[in-house]
PyMOL Python script that loads the backbone (N, CA, C, O; Angstrom):
from pymol import cmd

cmd.read_pdbstr("""\
ATOM      1  N   UNK A   1      18.816  -5.652   4.333  1.00  0.00           N
ATOM      2  CA  UNK A   1      18.178  -6.923   4.570  1.00  0.00           C
ATOM      3  C   UNK A   1      17.598  -7.407   3.229  1.00  0.00           C
ATOM      4  O   UNK A   1      16.920  -6.662   2.523  1.00  0.00           O
ATOM      5  N   UNK A   2      17.869  -8.603   2.920  1.00  0.00           N
ATOM      6  CA  UNK A   2      17.340  -9.161   1.645  1.00  0.00           C
ATOM      7  C   UNK A   2      15.891  -9.614   1.850  1.00  0.00           C
ATOM      8  O   UNK A   2      15.420  -9.765   2.977  1.00  0.00           O
ATOM      9  N   UNK A   3      15.223  -9.819   0.762  1.00  0.00           N
ATOM     10  CA  UNK A   3      13.843 -10.314   0.812  1.00  0.00           C
ATOM     11  C   UNK A   3      13.773 -11.686   1.467  1.00  0.00           C
ATOM     12  O   UNK A   3      12.826 -11.979   2.196  1.00  0.00           O
ATOM     13  N   UNK A   4      14.779 -12.535   1.210  1.00  0.00           N
ATOM     14  CA  UNK A   4      14.761 -13.862   1.817  1.00  0.00           C
ATOM     15  C   UNK A   4      14.924 -13.772   3.324  1.00  0.00           C
ATOM     16  O   UNK A   4      14.252 -14.499   4.056  1.00  0.00           O
ATOM     17  N   UNK A   5      15.811 -12.888   3.812  1.00  0.00           N
ATOM     18  CA  UNK A   5      15.987 -12.722   5.253  1.00  0.00           C
ATOM     19  C   UNK A   5      14.710 -12.204   5.904  1.00  0.00           C
ATOM     20  O   UNK A   5      14.330 -12.664   6.981  1.00  0.00           O
ATOM     21  N   UNK A   6      14.060 -11.269   5.269  1.00  0.00           N
ATOM     22  CA  UNK A   6      12.792 -10.738   5.772  1.00  0.00           C
ATOM     23  C   UNK A   6      11.713 -11.825   5.791  1.00  0.00           C
ATOM     24  O   UNK A   6      10.965 -11.951   6.760  1.00  0.00           O
ATOM     25  N   UNK A   7      11.642 -12.596   4.724  1.00  0.00           N
ATOM     26  CA  UNK A   7      10.672 -13.679   4.638  1.00  0.00           C
ATOM     27  C   UNK A   7      10.936 -14.714   5.744  1.00  0.00           C
ATOM     28  O   UNK A   7       9.996 -15.202   6.372  1.00  0.00           O
ATOM     29  N   UNK A   8      12.199 -15.046   5.979  1.00  0.00           N
ATOM     30  CA  UNK A   8      12.533 -16.005   7.020  1.00  0.00           C
ATOM     31  C   UNK A   8      12.138 -15.531   8.398  1.00  0.00           C
ATOM     32  O   UNK A   8      11.634 -16.305   9.212  1.00  0.00           O
ATOM     33  N   UNK A   9      12.369 -14.254   8.658  1.00  0.00           N
ATOM     34  CA  UNK A   9      11.982 -13.695   9.980  1.00  0.00           C
ATOM     35  C   UNK A   9      10.472 -13.673  10.129  1.00  0.00           C
ATOM     36  O   UNK A   9       9.949 -14.017  11.189  1.00  0.00           O
ATOM     37  N   UNK A  10       9.781 -13.283   9.103  1.00  0.00           N
ATOM     38  CA  UNK A  10       8.313 -13.268   9.192  1.00  0.00           C
ATOM     39  C   UNK A  10       7.746 -14.676   9.374  1.00  0.00           C
ATOM     40  O   UNK A  10       6.852 -14.899  10.191  1.00  0.00           O
ATOM     41  N   UNK A  11       8.271 -15.597   8.615  1.00  0.00           N
ATOM     42  CA  UNK A  11       7.743 -16.973   8.656  1.00  0.00           C
ATOM     43  C   UNK A  11       7.980 -17.634  10.002  1.00  0.00           C
ATOM     44  O   UNK A  11       7.283 -18.591  10.340  1.00  0.00           O
ATOM     45  N   UNK A  12       8.937 -17.157  10.779  1.00  0.00           N
ATOM     46  CA  UNK A  12       9.199 -17.751  12.091  1.00  0.00           C
ATOM     47  C   UNK A  12       8.313 -17.174  13.190  1.00  0.00           C
ATOM     48  O   UNK A  12       8.360 -17.648  14.325  1.00  0.00           O
ATOM     49  N   UNK A  13       7.495 -16.145  12.872  1.00  0.00           N
ATOM     50  CA  UNK A  13       6.645 -15.525  13.859  1.00  0.00           C
ATOM     51  C   UNK A  13       5.387 -16.353  14.127  1.00  0.00           C
ATOM     52  O   UNK A  13       4.966 -17.130  13.270  1.00  0.00           O
ATOM     53  N   UNK A  14       4.790 -16.195  15.297  1.00  0.00           N
ATOM     54  CA  UNK A  14       3.508 -16.821  15.567  1.00  0.00           C
ATOM     55  C   UNK A  14       2.423 -16.234  14.663  1.00  0.00           C
ATOM     56  O   UNK A  14       2.595 -15.144  14.119  1.00  0.00           O
ATOM     57  N   UNK A  15       1.332 -16.935  14.504  1.00  0.00           N
ATOM     58  CA  UNK A  15       0.264 -16.556  13.584  1.00  0.00           C
ATOM     59  C   UNK A  15      -0.260 -15.140  13.893  1.00  0.00           C
ATOM     60  O   UNK A  15      -0.467 -14.345  12.977  1.00  0.00           O
ATOM     61  N   UNK A  16      -0.472 -14.832  15.166  1.00  0.00           N
ATOM     62  CA  UNK A  16      -1.036 -13.528  15.541  1.00  0.00           C
ATOM     63  C   UNK A  16      -0.068 -12.388  15.141  1.00  0.00           C
ATOM     64  O   UNK A  16      -0.510 -11.329  14.695  1.00  0.00           O
ATOM     65  N   UNK A  17       1.217 -12.606  15.300  1.00  0.00           N
ATOM     66  CA  UNK A  17       2.195 -11.572  14.912  1.00  0.00           C
ATOM     67  C   UNK A  17       2.287 -11.456  13.404  1.00  0.00           C
ATOM     68  O   UNK A  17       2.537 -10.368  12.885  1.00  0.00           O
ATOM     69  N   UNK A  18       2.091 -12.546  12.695  1.00  0.00           N
ATOM     70  CA  UNK A  18       2.046 -12.484  11.226  1.00  0.00           C
ATOM     71  C   UNK A  18       0.888 -11.621  10.760  1.00  0.00           C
ATOM     72  O   UNK A  18       1.004 -10.893   9.775  1.00  0.00           O
ATOM     73  N   UNK A  19      -0.228 -11.703  11.467  1.00  0.00           N
ATOM     74  CA  UNK A  19      -1.400 -10.863  11.140  1.00  0.00           C
ATOM     75  C   UNK A  19      -1.047  -9.398  11.366  1.00  0.00           C
ATOM     76  O   UNK A  19      -1.435  -8.548  10.564  1.00  0.00           O
ATOM     77  N   UNK A  20      -0.319  -9.080  12.439  1.00  0.00           N
ATOM     78  CA  UNK A  20       0.060  -7.676  12.713  1.00  0.00           C
ATOM     79  C   UNK A  20       1.022  -7.193  11.633  1.00  0.00           C
ATOM     80  O   UNK A  20       0.932  -6.042  11.204  1.00  0.00           O
ATOM     81  N   UNK A  21       1.929  -8.040  11.189  1.00  0.00           N
ATOM     82  CA  UNK A  21       2.869  -7.657  10.146  1.00  0.00           C
ATOM     83  C   UNK A  21       2.076  -7.383   8.835  1.00  0.00           C
ATOM     84  O   UNK A  21       2.345  -6.410   8.131  1.00  0.00           O
ATOM     85  N   UNK A  22       1.146  -8.221   8.546  1.00  0.00           N
ATOM     86  CA  UNK A  22       0.300  -8.069   7.362  1.00  0.00           C
ATOM     87  C   UNK A  22      -0.458  -6.733   7.415  1.00  0.00           C
ATOM     88  O   UNK A  22      -0.510  -6.010   6.421  1.00  0.00           O
ATOM     89  N   UNK A  23      -1.040  -6.413   8.565  1.00  0.00           N
ATOM     90  CA  UNK A  23      -1.767  -5.163   8.718  1.00  0.00           C
ATOM     91  C   UNK A  23      -0.853  -3.983   8.575  1.00  0.00           C
ATOM     92  O   UNK A  23      -1.231  -2.971   7.985  1.00  0.00           O
ATOM     93  N   UNK A  24       0.372  -4.094   9.115  1.00  0.00           N
ATOM     94  CA  UNK A  24       1.361  -3.011   8.990  1.00  0.00           C
ATOM     95  C   UNK A  24       1.750  -2.783   7.567  1.00  0.00           C
ATOM     96  O   UNK A  24       1.851  -1.640   7.123  1.00  0.00           O
ATOM     97  N   UNK A  25       1.973  -3.861   6.832  1.00  0.00           N
ATOM     98  CA  UNK A  25       2.327  -3.769   5.395  1.00  0.00           C
ATOM     99  C   UNK A  25       1.200  -3.096   4.652  1.00  0.00           C
ATOM    100  O   UNK A  25       1.454  -2.224   3.822  1.00  0.00           O
ATOM    101  N   UNK A  26      -0.052  -3.472   4.924  1.00  0.00           N
ATOM    102  CA  UNK A  26      -1.166  -2.811   4.284  1.00  0.00           C
ATOM    103  C   UNK A  26      -1.226  -1.342   4.537  1.00  0.00           C
ATOM    104  O   UNK A  26      -1.519  -0.562   3.631  1.00  0.00           O
ATOM    105  N   UNK A  27      -0.948  -0.938   5.779  1.00  0.00           N
ATOM    106  CA  UNK A  27      -0.964   0.477   6.124  1.00  0.00           C
ATOM    107  C   UNK A  27       0.152   1.227   5.408  1.00  0.00           C
ATOM    108  O   UNK A  27      -0.049   2.367   4.990  1.00  0.00           O
ATOM    109  N   UNK A  28       1.345   0.601   5.254  1.00  0.00           N
ATOM    110  CA  UNK A  28       2.439   1.231   4.523  1.00  0.00           C
ATOM    111  C   UNK A  28       2.093   1.417   3.085  1.00  0.00           C
ATOM    112  O   UNK A  28       2.408   2.459   2.509  1.00  0.00           O
ATOM    113  N   UNK A  29       1.444   0.432   2.469  1.00  0.00           N
ATOM    114  CA  UNK A  29       1.030   0.520   1.078  1.00  0.00           C
ATOM    115  C   UNK A  29       0.030   1.682   0.892  1.00  0.00           C
ATOM    116  O   UNK A  29       0.138   2.479  -0.040  1.00  0.00           O
ATOM    117  N   UNK A  30      -0.928   1.743   1.803  1.00  0.00           N
ATOM    118  CA  UNK A  30      -1.947   2.788   1.716  1.00  0.00           C
ATOM    119  C   UNK A  30      -1.277   4.161   1.862  1.00  0.00           C
ATOM    120  O   UNK A  30      -1.624   5.098   1.142  1.00  0.00           O
ATOM    121  N   UNK A  31      -0.320   4.282   2.788  1.00  0.00           N
ATOM    122  CA  UNK A  31       0.358   5.564   2.990  1.00  0.00           C
ATOM    123  C   UNK A  31       1.138   5.961   1.759  1.00  0.00           C
ATOM    124  O   UNK A  31       1.144   7.135   1.389  1.00  0.00           O
ATOM    125  N   UNK A  32       1.816   4.987   1.098  1.00  0.00           N
ATOM    126  CA  UNK A  32       2.575   5.327  -0.089  1.00  0.00           C
ATOM    127  C   UNK A  32       1.693   5.781  -1.256  1.00  0.00           C
ATOM    128  O   UNK A  32       2.116   6.612  -2.060  1.00  0.00           O
ATOM    129  N   UNK A  33       0.487   5.250  -1.353  1.00  0.00           N
ATOM    130  CA  UNK A  33      -0.434   5.665  -2.397  1.00  0.00           C
ATOM    131  C   UNK A  33      -0.882   7.086  -2.161  1.00  0.00           C
ATOM    132  O   UNK A  33      -0.976   7.873  -3.103  1.00  0.00           O
ATOM    133  N   UNK A  34      -1.164   7.431  -0.908  1.00  0.00           N
ATOM    134  CA  UNK A  34      -1.610   8.781  -0.575  1.00  0.00           C
ATOM    135  C   UNK A  34      -0.477   9.775  -0.883  1.00  0.00           C
ATOM    136  O   UNK A  34      -0.742  10.856  -1.410  1.00  0.00           O
ATOM    137  N   UNK A  35       0.728   9.442  -0.577  1.00  0.00           N
ATOM    138  CA  UNK A  35       1.882  10.333  -0.801  1.00  0.00           C
ATOM    139  C   UNK A  35       2.146  10.553  -2.285  1.00  0.00           C
ATOM    140  O   UNK A  35       2.667  11.601  -2.667  1.00  0.00           O
ATOM    141  N   UNK A  36       1.798   9.588  -3.122  1.00  0.00           N
ATOM    142  CA  UNK A  36       2.090   9.687  -4.554  1.00  0.00           C
ATOM    143  C   UNK A  36       1.111  10.600  -5.299  1.00  0.00           C
ATOM    144  O   UNK A  36       1.417  11.068  -6.395  1.00  0.00           O
ATOM    145  N   UNK A  37      -0.037  10.848  -4.724  1.00  0.00           N
ATOM    146  CA  UNK A  37      -1.019  11.705  -5.407  1.00  0.00           C
ATOM    147  C   UNK A  37      -0.436  13.059  -5.655  1.00  0.00           C
ATOM    148  O   UNK A  37       0.085  13.693  -4.737  1.00  0.00           O
ATOM    149  N   UNK A  38      -0.513  13.514  -6.873  1.00  0.00           N
ATOM    150  CA  UNK A  38       0.024  14.807  -7.248  1.00  0.00           C
ATOM    151  C   UNK A  38      -0.997  15.890  -6.898  1.00  0.00           C
ATOM    152  O   UNK A  38      -2.206  15.690  -7.007  1.00  0.00           O
ATOM    153  N   UNK A  39      -0.489  17.008  -6.486  1.00  0.00           N
ATOM    154  CA  UNK A  39      -1.358  18.151  -6.247  1.00  0.00           C
ATOM    155  C   UNK A  39      -1.610  18.829  -7.600  1.00  0.00           C
ATOM    156  O   UNK A  39      -0.745  18.861  -8.475  1.00  0.00           O
ATOM    157  N   UNK A  40      -2.811  19.362  -7.736  1.00  0.00           N
ATOM    158  CA  UNK A  40      -3.180  20.029  -8.970  1.00  0.00           C
ATOM    159  C   UNK A  40      -2.329  21.297  -9.125  1.00  0.00           C
ATOM    160  O   UNK A  40      -2.202  22.067  -8.173  1.00  0.00           O
ATOM    161  N   UNK A  41      -1.763  21.518 -10.277  1.00  0.00           N
ATOM    162  CA  UNK A  41      -0.918  22.687 -10.490  1.00  0.00           C
ATOM    163  C   UNK A  41      -1.819  23.937 -10.680  1.00  0.00           C
ATOM    164  O   UNK A  41      -2.891  23.892 -11.284  1.00  0.00           O
ATOM    165  N   UNK A  42      -1.319  25.013 -10.135  1.00  0.00           N
ATOM    166  CA  UNK A  42      -2.048  26.273 -10.278  1.00  0.00           C
ATOM    167  C   UNK A  42      -1.380  27.161 -11.276  1.00  0.00           C
ATOM    168  O   UNK A  42      -0.153  27.244 -11.305  1.00  0.00           O
ATOM    169  N   UNK A  43      -2.166  27.843 -12.114  1.00  0.00           N
ATOM    170  CA  UNK A  43      -1.628  28.763 -13.093  1.00  0.00           C
ATOM    171  C   UNK A  43      -0.905  29.909 -12.392  1.00  0.00           C
ATOM    172  O   UNK A  43      -1.423  30.492 -11.440  1.00  0.00           O
ATOM    173  N   UNK A  44       0.284  30.222 -12.869  1.00  0.00           N
ATOM    174  CA  UNK A  44       1.019  31.363 -12.299  1.00  0.00           C
ATOM    175  C   UNK A  44       1.739  31.082 -10.980  1.00  0.00           C
ATOM    176  O   UNK A  44       2.208  32.005 -10.314  1.00  0.00           O
ATOM    177  N   UNK A  45       1.821  29.836 -10.617  1.00  0.00           N
ATOM    178  CA  UNK A  45       2.461  29.472  -9.343  1.00  0.00           C
ATOM    179  C   UNK A  45       3.924  29.873  -9.293  1.00  0.00           C
ATOM    180  O   UNK A  45       4.408  30.278  -8.236  1.00  0.00           O
ATOM    181  N   UNK A  46       4.637  29.776 -10.396  1.00  0.00           N
ATOM    182  CA  UNK A  46       6.049  30.088 -10.414  1.00  0.00           C
ATOM    183  C   UNK A  46       6.346  31.518 -10.897  1.00  0.00           C
ATOM    184  O   UNK A  46       7.490  31.846 -11.209  1.00  0.00           O
ATOM    185  N   UNK A  47       5.316  32.355 -10.954  1.00  0.00           N
ATOM    186  CA  UNK A  47       5.540  33.719 -11.404  1.00  0.00           C
ATOM    187  C   UNK A  47       6.580  34.429 -10.567  1.00  0.00           C
ATOM    188  O   UNK A  47       6.485  34.437  -9.339  1.00  0.00           O
ATOM    189  N   UNK A  48       7.574  35.026 -11.208  1.00  0.00           N
ATOM    190  CA  UNK A  48       8.614  35.726 -10.495  1.00  0.00           C
ATOM    191  C   UNK A  48       9.770  34.829 -10.081  1.00  0.00           C
ATOM    192  O   UNK A  48      10.776  35.313  -9.561  1.00  0.00           O
ATOM    193  N   UNK A  49       9.635  33.519 -10.309  1.00  0.00           N
ATOM    194  CA  UNK A  49      10.624  32.567  -9.910  1.00  0.00           C
ATOM    195  C   UNK A  49      11.837  32.608 -10.858  1.00  0.00           C
ATOM    196  O   UNK A  49      12.990  32.474 -10.449  1.00  0.00           O
ATOM    197  N   UNK A  50      11.510  32.801 -12.146  1.00  0.00           N
ATOM    198  CA  UNK A  50      12.547  32.884 -13.169  1.00  0.00           C
ATOM    199  C   UNK A  50      12.694  34.305 -13.653  1.00  0.00           C
ATOM    200  O   UNK A  50      11.701  35.006 -13.854  1.00  0.00           O
ATOM    201  N   UNK A  51      13.926  34.736 -13.843  1.00  0.00           N
ATOM    202  CA  UNK A  51      14.198  36.067 -14.375  1.00  0.00           C
ATOM    203  C   UNK A  51      14.984  35.930 -15.670  1.00  0.00           C
ATOM    204  O   UNK A  51      15.955  35.179 -15.750  1.00  0.00           O
ATOM    205  N   UNK A  52      14.544  36.673 -16.683  1.00  0.00           N
ATOM    206  CA  UNK A  52      15.192  36.640 -17.986  1.00  0.00           C
ATOM    207  C   UNK A  52      15.882  37.963 -18.175  1.00  0.00           C
ATOM    208  O   UNK A  52      15.368  39.014 -17.793  1.00  0.00           O
ATOM    209  N   UNK A  53      17.055  37.898 -18.772  1.00  0.00           N
ATOM    210  CA  UNK A  53      17.835  39.110 -19.080  1.00  0.00           C
ATOM    211  C   UNK A  53      17.083  39.949 -20.127  1.00  0.00           C
ATOM    212  O   UNK A  53      16.372  39.402 -20.971  1.00  0.00           O
ATOM    213  N   UNK A  54      17.243  41.262 -20.066  1.00  0.00           N
ATOM    214  CA  UNK A  54      16.612  42.150 -21.037  1.00  0.00           C
ATOM    215  C   UNK A  54      17.039  41.840 -22.460  1.00  0.00           C
ATOM    216  O   UNK A  54      16.249  42.015 -23.387  1.00  0.00           O
ATOM    217  N   UNK A  55      18.274  41.382 -22.656  1.00  0.00           N
ATOM    218  CA  UNK A  55      18.792  41.125 -23.982  1.00  0.00           C
ATOM    219  C   UNK A  55      18.666  39.626 -24.376  1.00  0.00           C
ATOM    220  O   UNK A  55      19.444  39.135 -25.193  1.00  0.00           O
ATOM    221  N   UNK A  56      17.730  38.943 -23.817  1.00  0.00           N
ATOM    222  CA  UNK A  56      17.573  37.519 -24.021  1.00  0.00           C
ATOM    223  C   UNK A  56      17.452  37.165 -25.513  1.00  0.00           C
ATOM    224  O   UNK A  56      18.056  36.204 -25.987  1.00  0.00           O
ATOM    225  N   UNK A  57      16.640  37.981 -26.252  1.00  0.00           N
ATOM    226  CA  UNK A  57      16.371  37.672 -27.675  1.00  0.00           C
ATOM    227  C   UNK A  57      17.480  38.152 -28.619  1.00  0.00           C
ATOM    228  O   UNK A  57      17.438  37.850 -29.812  1.00  0.00           O
ATOM    229  N   UNK A  58      18.455  38.886 -28.114  1.00  0.00           N
ATOM    230  CA  UNK A  58      19.509  39.407 -28.951  1.00  0.00           C
ATOM    231  C   UNK A  58      20.458  38.288 -29.362  1.00  0.00           C
ATOM    232  O   UNK A  58      20.626  37.309 -28.635  1.00  0.00           O
ATOM    233  N   UNK A  59      21.083  38.439 -30.542  1.00  0.00           N
ATOM    234  CA  UNK A  59      22.052  37.390 -30.998  1.00  0.00           C
ATOM    235  C   UNK A  59      23.235  37.360 -30.027  1.00  0.00           C
ATOM    236  O   UNK A  59      23.603  38.355 -29.403  1.00  0.00           O
ATOM    237  N   UNK A  60      23.796  36.173 -29.942  1.00  0.00           N
ATOM    238  CA  UNK A  60      24.971  35.971 -29.083  1.00  0.00           C
ATOM    239  C   UNK A  60      26.195  36.603 -29.746  1.00  0.00           C
ATOM    240  O   UNK A  60      26.303  36.614 -30.972  1.00  0.00           O
ATOM    241  N   UNK A  61      27.106  37.123 -28.943  1.00  0.00           N
ATOM    242  CA  UNK A  61      28.347  37.688 -29.458  1.00  0.00           C
ATOM    243  C   UNK A  61      29.342  36.554 -29.727  1.00  0.00           C
ATOM    244  O   UNK A  61      29.586  35.710 -28.865  1.00  0.00           O
ATOM    245  N   UNK A  62      29.905  36.551 -30.927  1.00  0.00           N
ATOM    246  CA  UNK A  62      30.880  35.550 -31.277  1.00  0.00           C
ATOM    247  C   UNK A  62      32.256  36.035 -30.838  1.00  0.00           C
ATOM    248  O   UNK A  62      32.564  37.221 -30.951  1.00  0.00           O
ATOM    249  N   UNK A  63      33.038  35.169 -30.366  1.00  0.00           N
ATOM    250  CA  UNK A  63      34.379  35.526 -29.901  1.00  0.00           C
ATOM    251  C   UNK A  63      35.396  35.303 -30.982  1.00  0.00           C
ATOM    252  O   UNK A  63      36.584  35.550 -30.772  1.00  0.00           O
TER     253      UNK A  63
END
""", "prot")
cmd.dss("prot")
cmd.show_as("cartoon", "prot")
cmd.util.cbc("prot")
cmd.orient("prot")
């Protein structure tokens, strides 16, 4: 649905329903702000998640 189609549908509503749509939009915006908040990272959270080979620092073998 395009913005114009959405605008046309909203503009054809009665005033009371427009108020409900406005309230709904406000609640969606508030919800999206809450979801965007990042959680604080904890030190060591990914410990054990990555495994490195014992020979990681050794030179690569040329073929």
